[in-house]
N, C-alpha and C positions, 0 to 999 in steps of 0.2 A: 234695656230700660230699667232704671232703678226702682225699687219698691216705693220710694217717696213720690215718684212721678206717676205711678199707676193709679188708675181711677176705679178699676174693677178687677175682681179676682174670681176664679172658679172655687167651688167648695174644696176641691183637692188641694189647691194652692193655700187656702185658708187653713186646712188641716196640717199643712207643713209648718206653719208659723208657730202655733201654740203646742204642737205635738199631739193634737187631738185627731182621731181618725175622721176622715172625710165623711163617712157614712153618718156619724153623729151630727155633723153640721147639716147634712142633707135632710136628716130626719126632722130637725127643727122646722124646716120649710114644709116637708111632707105632711106633718101633723098640724100645720097652720099656726104653730106657736109664733112664727115669724112670717111676715108677708113675703109671698113668692117674688123673688127678683126676676129681672128680665132674663131671657134665654137666647142664646145664639148657638145654633148647631146642636141643640139638645142639652147644652151645658148652662147651668145657672151662672150668671155674672153678677156677683155680689158687689155692690158699690162700696167704695172705701168708707163712706159715711155710715154704712150698716154694720161695720165690723164690731163696734162696741156693743150693739144690740145682739149680735151673734154670740159674743163672749158672755154677755149677761145671761142669755138664754141657756147657754151650756152650763153656767154656774147654777142657775135655778134648777136645772135637771140633775145636777150632781155630777156632771161629766167634766167639770173643770174645777180645780180647787179655788177657794176664795183667794183674792189677791193678798199676798203676804203670808199665806198659810204654808206650813211645812209640807213638803212632798213625801 
């Protein structure tokens, strides 16, 4: 199944895309900075529509560079 047709991702899978460690994504949910997504088998299933919110939350925390910033 291609990424474009996926509707949900685990925090580990999201960590693979931007190169951010999965624990940092999970921490945003644990601290209630982002609403807790649905869980299946103990894993968070983050809807594709929430990915922009996750990225913004990581930027606000300083765990992801601003868009267009030098690495």
